[in-house]
N, C-alpha and C positions, 0 to 999 in steps of 0.2 A: 481276575481271580475266575470269574465265569467264563468269559472270553476264550482264555488260554487254559481250561480247567488246572488249575494252580492247586495245590493241595495245600490246607488251609493252615496247620502247622508249618510249612516251607515258606507259605507267604509271612506269616507270624514275625519271623527272624529279621524282616525290612525294618519294621519298629527298631529294632537295636542300632542302626545305621541312618535313623531319621533323627536329623540334627538341622532344624531351620537356624542358622545362626542369624541371619539378620530381619527376623520377623521383627518388626516394630509396630506395635496397633497405632501408636500415635500418628504413626507416617498414614498407613493404611485409612484408617477413619478420614483423616485430612485430605489424602489424596481422592479417595470416594465420595465426600462431602462438597469437595470442589466442583463436581459434574452434576451439582444439583440434586444429587440422590438424595431423599427424607429417611431411609432406612436400609439396612445392611442384612444378611441373609446368610448365613456362615453356617457350613456343616458342622454338626454337632458328631453325628456318628454317618457313615454310609454303609451300604451293603457287604462291606468286608468285615464288618464289625467292633472297627478301631474306631474307640471314642476320643475326640480331641479335647475332651474336659479332664479335668479329675474325678473321676467318678469312683464311689466306693464298692460297684455293682461288677467291676471286671477290672483284673491288672492290665490289658490290653489297652491301655492309655496312653495319652500322650507324657505324662508326668512319671508312670511306674515304666512303661515300654519302652523308653527310649532315655537316650545318653541327654535331652535338652531338658529333660526334669521341671518345664514349666506349664503352668494351664496356661494355653493362649486365648481360650475362652473368655476366660475371666480376665486376662488382660485387655481386651478387645470389647468385653463388657462395661470395663471401667473406663475407657475410652471414649466408646457410645456416649454414656450418658456424660462424660464431661464436656465432650463435644455436641452434646446436643442433638445428637441422631439415634431414631429409634433400633433397637437389637431383632432379629429374627430370628430362630436358628429351623435349619435343615434338620430331620431327623428319620433314620429309614426303619420304616416296618418290618423290612425283610432282614435277613443276615446268613452270610454264606459259610461264617465259621462257626456257629455254635450247634449242637446237638438236638439243644431243646427248642429251637426253630423246626418244628415236627407238626403236622407233615411237610415235607420240603415240598416247595412250591415247583413254578417250571422254568427257575434260572438257577445255578449253582449248584447243579447236581453233579458236577463231576471234581467237587473242591475236596473229596476224602473223607467225609464225614462218615462213620460205620456204625455209629452208636444211635440208638434213637431216644431221644430227652423226651420232655413233656412240654407241652404247649404251655400249661398254665407256670412252669418256673419261668418262661420265656417273656410270657403276658406280663408278670410280675415283675420282672427284670426290665423291660421296657419302662413300665409304669412306677418304677423307683428310677430312673435317670431320669426320666422326662419330673420327676417330683424334684431330685437335685438341680436340674434347670431351672427351674422357675421357683427355685426357692433360694439358692445362693450365688444366682447373677444379676438381682434387681428386676426393673421391670422389664418385660417382655413383649413385644412387639405383637408375634404370630410365633405357632408351631407351623412349621411347613414339612407336611409328611410326604414319603414317597415309598412307593412298594407293595401297595395293595394288589397292585396288575399282576403281581408273583402269585395269586393264586386265584386270577378272574376265572380260569377254567376250572376251578373246583367248587360249584354253585353249594356245596355242602360247610366249606370253611367259615369260620364265624371266627372275624377279627374282633371282637367284644368293642367294637367302637364307640358305641354311645355312652360305655361306663369310664372309655379313656376320655373321651371328651368334657366328659363330667367332672373329671378329677382335674383337668386343665383350667377348666372355668371355675372350678372351685377355689382354686392353687391361687390363680390371676383370670380374675372376671373380666377383666380388661384386653386379655390375651386371645387373639383370633386364632382360628383353626384353618387351616386349607391342606387340602389333600389330594396329591397330584396323580391320581388314579384313573383319570382320561373318562369318566361318566359322569352324569349328572349328580350334584353336589348331595350329600346324605345329611339328613336333620343332625344338627350340632355344629356342621360346618359354617364358617361367617364368611370365608369369600370362595369364589373359583376359579382355580387354577388352569391355563390352558399352558400347553409344554409345546416351545419352537413354534406357536401358530396365534395368531390373533382370532379373536373371540371369532365365531361365525365360520371362520376359516380351518380346513385341516391339510393344509400342502403339505404336512411332515407326516402324516398318519396318527399322530397321538391324540388328534383334539376334536373328534366326531362328534362329540356331546353335544349338546343344546346348549345356548346360552341363559345362564339363570337368572334370578332376580337379586343374585347377591354383588357385593363388591367384585371385582373381575383383577385378573392379573397375569399377564402372558408373562413368559421367561425364555429367553434367548441368549445364546452365546455372541462373544466378540469375535472368535473366530472360530473354528471349526469342532472346538471340545469343551467338554464340562469340566475335565481337568486339566493337568499340563502336559505337553508332549511338545519337545523343544523343536521338534521338527514342524510342527504347525505353524508358522507365521504368516497364515493366511486369515489376515486379520479386517473384518469389515471397514470400509473407511467411515468415515466420522460423518460424511453426508447421509449414507445409507443405514445408518445409527441412530441419528438426529430422526430420519424419517421415519426409522421404525416406533421410535418414540412419540412420535406425534399420533400416527397411522394409530397405535395402541389408544393413546388419549384420545381419539377418534372414533374409537369402538369402544367407549368409554372403561378401558382398563391402564392400570397399574403398569411397567414396563420394570421384569426386575431381569438385569442385566449382566451375565455372569462372566467373572474371571477367575481363571485358575493358576492360582499364585504359584511361582518357581519353588522348586526344593529346598531352597536356601530361605525361604521366606518371604522373599520381596516380591511385589506385585511387578509384573514383567512392563518393560518400559514402554513399549508399545499401550497398552492398557493404559498406563498412567497420562500416554499424551491423550488418547481419546477419550478417556474421562475430563482431561484439563479443555476440550477442544468442544466438548458437549456441554461443559459446566460455561463455557465463555458466549456460545448459544444460549444457554437458559437464562443466562444474565441478562438479555436483551430481550427474550421471548416469553420466559417462565411466566408470567401473568397469562399467557394464552395457554398453559400446560394445568398449574396448579390451580386446584379446585375447581375446577372445570368437568363439566359432565360432557359424553361423548353426544356432537350437536344435532337438532331436529332433522336438520339437512343429511342424512344418511351417506355415507363414502360411496365416493365416485371415484373414476377412472381419474383424474383430474387433482383430487386428494380428498382431504375427511373437512369437517366441521367441529368444533369444540364452543360448548356455552357456559355462560355464567353470569346471573344477574339477566338486567336485560341489554347485555351482549353478545353477538355471534361472532366468532372465530373464522375465519375462512381460511385454509390453510392449504395454497395453493403449492403442489409437490411435482406438477407435470402438466404442462399446460401451454401450446405452441400457438396461441392466439391472444390477442389484446383482449378478446369479447367474453367476459364468464356468464350464462344464463344459470341462475338460484331460484327456485320453486316456491319462493314464499307467496303465501296468497292470503295468511290471516295474521301479517304483522308491518306495521306500517315503519319503514327505514326511516330514520331520523338524519342520518350521517351515515358515509363511509367513508374510511381511512385508512391510507397505508400504515400498518401498524409500525412497522420501523421507525418511521419521522414524521407521522402521523400527519402524513401531506394528505388532501382531500382527493379520494376518489368519484368520478363521474359515474353517475347512476341513474337508471332510468327504473319505474315502479308502476306496473299498471296490475289488470285482476289477474293475467298467466304467472307474474313473479317479476323478479327482479333482474337487469343484466348492468353487470359491472364493466364499467369502460377503464380500461387498465391505462397507464400512461407507456407501458412497453410490454413486450414478451417477457413474463417473470421467469429469471435464471437464477433467481436466488437459491439455497438448499430447501425455503420453506417461506413463499411470497404471501403474508398474512394480513388480510385485511379486514378490519374488525368493524362491524357494522353496528351500529346501535338503534335500537326499538325506541 
C-alpha cells in the first residue's frame, strides 16, 4: 500500500479473494518445531490494518471480510498449546487504512485517506484488540510491536505506551513486550529487538541503538522478503542460517527467523526443508545454544563462544589453521573436547591464555570445542 500508493478502499477488496485453503495449523507448528524453535511469532495485524483474527473491533478481518471465514490465529494458538510451543503476536502500531490513525506518520500518505479521525479512538481500538488477543487465545509469550518509527520525526507525538504496556502486563503478567522501534528500549519493555542485524552491528541500517541489559532478539529473513513473493527464491543456505543462529547466541540473543507463507496457506517447501535441516543440526548441537549466554570471549573473526555452567562452547565458523588462541587468563581449563564426538582436543595453557591444537583444519558448518573449567 505504501510503496505503490494504493488507495486503501481498493486494497481492501483483496480480502474478498483471500482463501488460504491449505492452511493447516498442525503442519505449521510441527514444521517449525522440527527446526528446534521454541516459539512462533505470527502477524496478528500489519500496517495495512487487516486483522488475521476474529476481532469485534473491525470487520476488516479474516473471518468477516474473506470467504475463508476461519480464525487462523485461534487455530494456531490451539495447536501451539497442544504441541508445547510458545506463541507470540506481532502487532502493528501504525495503520495505513484507518482515518483515526491521525496525525499521519511519514508512511502511508498516499493511501487515499481524506478524513481526519481522532487519535483517542484509534488508541482505544488498539487496546481493545490487544485485550482480545490476550484474553481469547490462551497464554501468550510476547507482544512484538512494530511501527513506532512512523512518528520518529515527530517528537511531539505521544504513543501513550506506558498505559498500553501496563494494560498488557495486567492482562497477562508473564507476557513479554518488545518494540521494533530501533532505539534504546523504553520503560515497560521486557526484550530488546534488533531488525536484520546482530546486536551491536548495524549493517542493515535499522539497529544502531546501544545494546541494553534486557534479553535480546534479532530477526532475519530466510530469503529477501518478510512476506511472500513468488519470484524471490533467493533463500539463504542452511549453513548461512545455522551460522547466523550461532552468531546470535554468541551475542547473547535469540533468533526470530522469518517465513512468508504462500497465498494458499502453506509454508513454502524450501522453508520447510531449511527448518528440517536446521533441526537436524540442533539435535546434535542444541546443548551449545539452548540456555546459554554469550561467552566471556567476545565474537572474533573465527567465530563466537557461548557458555553455560562451567562450560564454554567455542563455535569455530571460519578458521584456516589447526591452532586457535583463546585469551583465557582467569580460569583453569580442566579438559577440551570436540563436542560432536567428545574426542579429546590437545591444549596448552599458560598465563597469557589457551592454545587449542585441533586435529585438522575445521570444515564443519560449526566446529564446536567444549571447554570444561
